[in-house]
Each structure stands twice: as structure tokens, then as C-alpha cells.
BAFI-3210 file (N, C-alpha, C; in Angstrom, 3 decimals, decimal comma, padded with zeros to 6 digits):
// residues 93
n [1|2|3|4|5|6|7|8|9|10|11|12|13|14|15|16|17|18|19|20|21|22|23|24|25|26|27|28|29|30|31|32|33|34|35|36|37|38|39|40|41|42|43|44|45|46|47|48|49|50|51|52|53|54|55|56|57|58|59|60|61|62|63|64|65|66|67|68|69|70|71|72|73|74|75|76|77|78|79|80|81|82|83|84|85|86|87|88|89|90|91|92|93]
n.u [-002,802|-000,691|-001,448|000,175|002,858|005,969|009,212|011,869|012,928|014,840|016,497|015,907|014,813|012,981|009,096|006,217|003,534|000,576|001,958|002,042|001,329|001,932|000,357|000,045|-002,515|-004,038|-006,489|-005,972|-005,315|-006,745|-008,609|-008,673|-010,895|-012,984|-014,273|-016,266|-017,459|-015,820|-013,434|-009,694|-006,462|-003,911|-001,457|000,559|004,062|007,174|010,445|010,569|013,446|014,958|013,767|013,277|011,104|007,197|004,822|001,656|-000,439|-004,209|-006,411|-009,359|-010,339|-008,933|-009,690|-007,644|-004,097|-002,046|002,124|003,819|005,588|008,951|009,681|009,154|007,000|006,120|006,221|003,205|001,569|-001,034|-002,414|-001,228|-002,382|-005,157|-005,524|-004,960|-007,090|-009,624|-008,580|-008,822|-006,718|-006,108|-003,843|-003,410|-004,447]
n.v [010,101|008,907|006,132|005,649|005,942|005,204|003,553|003,166|000,218|000,547|002,130|003,177|006,441|008,058|007,676|009,714|009,343|010,996|012,067|013,219|011,098|009,684|007,067|003,628|001,648|-001,314|-004,034|-006,797|-009,671|-012,921|-015,323|-013,690|-012,447|-010,058|-011,225|-012,357|-010,336|-007,365|-006,157|-006,688|-003,773|-003,432|-001,076|000,839|002,370|004,988|005,456|008,946|010,029|007,764|006,199|003,731|000,560|-000,060|-001,474|-001,351|-003,070|-002,621|-004,476|-004,474|-006,174|-005,505|-003,302|-001,288|-001,278|-002,663|-002,675|-003,658|-005,057|-003,441|-001,347|-001,048|-000,462|002,405|001,576|002,921|003,971|004,900|002,911|000,653|001,251|000,724|-001,543|-002,553|-002,616|-003,925|-006,074|-006,435|-005,853|-002,995|-000,321|000,321|000,626]
n.w [-005,776|-003,237|-001,498|001,292|003,467|002,652|001,281|-001,029|-002,256|-003,851|-004,397|-001,515|-000,491|001,074|000,442|000,666|002,461|000,265|-001,984|-005,212|-008,267|-011,406|-012,171|-013,070|-014,384|-013,788|-013,942|-012,215|-013,700|-014,262|-010,741|-008,548|-006,606|-004,462|-003,079|-004,663|-006,485|-007,047|-008,129|-007,951|-008,165|-009,522|-009,396|-011,013|-010,119|-009,931|-008,878|-007,604|-007,017|-008,225|-010,272|-010,181|-010,400|-008,696|-007,241|-006,469|-004,838|-004,167|-001,210|-001,340|000,970|003,830|003,156|002,562|000,694|-000,578|-000,548|-002,899|-004,520|-005,301|-003,036|000,656|003,113|005,160|008,603|010,424|012,841|014,201|012,389|013,842|016,440|015,670|014,956|017,970|018,825|017,285|018,136|020,731|022,458|024,373|025,133|027,587|031,419]
ca.u [-002,017|000,584|-002,707|000,512|004,431|006,844|010,597|012,553|014,026|016,102|017,734|016,637|014,808|011,422|008,050|005,861|001,988|-000,132|002,749|001,590|002,637|001,497|000,288|-000,502|-003,323|-003,965|-007,161|-005,692|-006,250|-007,102|-009,798|-008,074|-012,073|-012,888|-016,512|-016,447|-017,509|-014,644|-011,723|-007,969|-005,950|-002,314|-001,774|002,846|004,600|008,220|010,556|010,737|014,299|016,241|013,082|012,716|009,146|006,915|003,906|000,582|-002,456|-005,265|-007,009|-010,221|-010,844|-008,520|-010,280|-006,414|-003,180|-000,658|003,532|003,961|007,370|009,474|009,236|008,931|006,378|007,024|005,005|001,634|001,081|-002,203|-003,003|-001,055|-003,613|-006,407|-005,557|-004,727|-008,643|-010,026|-008,640|-009,160|-005,672|-006,254|-002,199|-004,220|-005,632]
ca.v [010,447|007,472|006,290|005,349|006,064|004,081|003,535|002,912|-000,846|000,367|004,154|003,811|006,564|007,884|008,763|010,602|009,343|012,562|011,959|012,821|010,085|010,104|005,617|002,966|001,010|-002,357|-005,034|-008,544|-010,803|-014,302|-015,047|-012,614|-011,025|-009,694|-011,468|-012,620|-008,757|-006,819|-006,082|-005,974|-002,917|-002,925|000,714|001,383|004,038|004,945|006,467|010,247|010,041|006,617|005,694|002,418|001,043|000,528|-002,541|-001,529|-003,525|-002,593|-004,458|-004,812|-007,090|-005,023|-001,065|-001,409|-001,350|-003,811|-002,961|-006,434|-005,248|-002,189|-001,259|-001,519|000,379|002,039|001,718|004,085|003,586|004,900|001,527|-000,687|001,337|000,425|-003,587|-003,036|-001,772|-003,864|-007,243|-006,012|-005,173|-001,781|-000,126|001,256|-000,224]
ca.w [-005,041|-002,509|000,071|002,231|003,230|001,334|001,267|-001,843|-001,899|-004,089|-003,508|000,046|-000,442|001,727|-000,385|002,087|002,509|-000,252|-003,179|-006,612|-008,929|-012,357|-012,067|-014,360|-014,084|-014,613|-012,818|-011,490|-013,778|-012,512|-010,137|-007,545|-006,238|-003,117|-002,292|-006,707|-007,443|-006,545|-008,620|-007,725|-009,333|-009,161|-009,762|-010,830|-010,343|-010,127|-007,499|-008,200|-006,621|-009,149|-011,396|-009,611|-011,009|-007,544|-007,154|-005,600|-005,229|-003,738|-000,711|-000,406|002,261|004,996|003,393|002,813|000,065|-000,615|-001,445|-004,172|-004,970|-004,965|-001,546|001,449|003,780|006,626|010,053|010,987|014,733|014,077|011,868|014,602|017,143|015,681|014,743|019,033|019,328|016,678|018,545|021,429|023,240|024,597|026,132|029,090|032,426]
c.u [-000,967|-000,141|-001,638|001,641|005,249|008,216|011,625|012,467|015,200|016,875|017,632|015,180|012,923|010,441|006,932|003,979|001,254|000,609|002,302|001,869|001,155|001,708|-000,323|-001,293|-003,788|-004,766|-005,986|-005,740|-005,985|-008,493|-009,201|-009,333|-012,406|-014,751|-016,931|-016,462|-016,910|-013,995|-010,980|-007,510|-004,582|-002,186|000,468|003,574|006,102|009,095|010,236|012,051|015,244|014,695|012,618|010,102|008,689|005,848|003,001|-000,598|-003,952|-005,678|-008,341|-011,422|-010,504|-008,829|-008,206|-005,547|-001,894|000,385|003,300|005,574|007,605|009,606|008,851|008,006|006,331|005,450|004,781|001,450|-000,100|-003,012|-002,701|-001,924|-004,723|-006,282|-005,857|-006,344|-009,656|-009,800|-008,674|-007,609|-005,188|-004,977|-003,428|-005,078|-006,546]
c.v [009,414|006,976|005,770|005,938|005,060|004,814|002,154|001,694|-000,627|001,226|003,984|005,560|006,602|008,732|008,714|009,707|010,713|012,985|012,046|012,383|010,098|008,164|005,404|002,315|-000,562|-002,908|-006,521|-008,669|-012,738|-014,580|-014,316|-011,408|-011,025|-010,340|-011,923|-011,685|-007,745|-006,472|-005,660|-005,502|-002,743|-002,035|000,836|002,624|003,613|006,616|007,608|010,402|008,886|006,340|004,197|002,455|000,102|-000,483|-002,332|-002,696|-002,993|-004,252|-004,458|-004,616|-006,818|-003,626|-000,843|-001,056|-002,130|-003,658|-004,221|-006,010|-003,751|-001,884|-001,267|-000,288|000,556|001,571|002,961|003,392|003,850|003,433|000,735|-000,120|000,663|-001,285|-003,592|-003,185|-002,542|-005,272|-007,053|-005,949|-003,536|-002,153|000,018|-000,201|-000,441]
c.w [-004,168|-001,817|001,447|002,230|003,118|001,816|000,357|-001,633|-002,916|-004,324|-002,050|000,155|000,233|001,113|000,770|001,250|001,204|-001,428|-003,856|-007,362|-010,274|-012,558|-013,238|-013,703|-014,779|-013,115|-012,953|-012,289|-013,247|-012,086|-008,870|-007,473|-004,929|-003,167|-004,210|-007,470|-007,600|-006,883|-007,610|-008,590|-007,864|-010,051|-009,944|-010,438|-010,105|-009,079|-007,330|-008,591|-007,647|-009,790|-011,514|-009,876|-008,978|-007,729|-006,096|-005,508|-004,619|-002,879|000,559|000,902|003,847|004,489|002,907|001,666|000,021|-001,204|-001,710|-004,205|-004,708|-004,064|-000,681|002,332|004,962|007,809|010,071|012,003|014,866|013,104|013,540|015,612|017,068|015,146|016,874|018,997|019,073|017,039|019,930|022,438|023,646|025,702|027,686|030,794|032,472]
res [x|x|x|x|x|x|x|x|x|x|x|x|x|x|x|x|x|x|x|x|x|x|x|x|x|x|x|x|x|x|x|x|x|x|x|x|x|x|x|x|x|x|x|x|x|x|x|x|x|x|x|x|x|x|x|x|x|x|x|x|x|x|x|x|x|x|x|x|x|x|x|x|x|x|x|x|x|x|x|x|x|x|x|x|x|x|x|x|x|x|x|x|x]
***
């Protein structure tokens, strides 16, 4: 299942969080690990509308995913609010 909402870079269609996909998984080759022991994985999916390839990589340091190619991540207000609270920039008085 897709962990976040994205927009296809080729066709411009929106693909929503929770959409089920068949994906191809690979370990990132090289010295890309987190803390030297946790591997980083890359997933390849295809847009259901235009069959363009989309690459998503895990980001264990932020407990999140990063869209590498083929799409753009949509803005998520809850994630932005969580970042503000981490830094201490609350919006209230």
C-alpha cells in the first residue's frame, strides 16, 4: 500500500494514500544505511493511469519515505503540524 498521497509527474493524476500496488523492492546499493546496520530500501511502482515508473525510498532517520523519481509528494497538513510542534513553533497564543 502506498504510504502517502502523491501526484504522477508524467500524467498528473493523483494517487492516494492506501492505494494497493504490486511493487518491486531492492536494497539500496552502496554505503547507504542508517546507523550502519539498518538497510534502506527502494520500491518501484507504476502509475495506474499512465504506467510511468515511480521510485520511493525509505528514510528510517525520519520514520518516513522519500519520493525519488516519477512523482511528487502532496502536501500533508498533519505532517507539517507535527514538524512545527517538534521545533516548538506552535500556531496558538
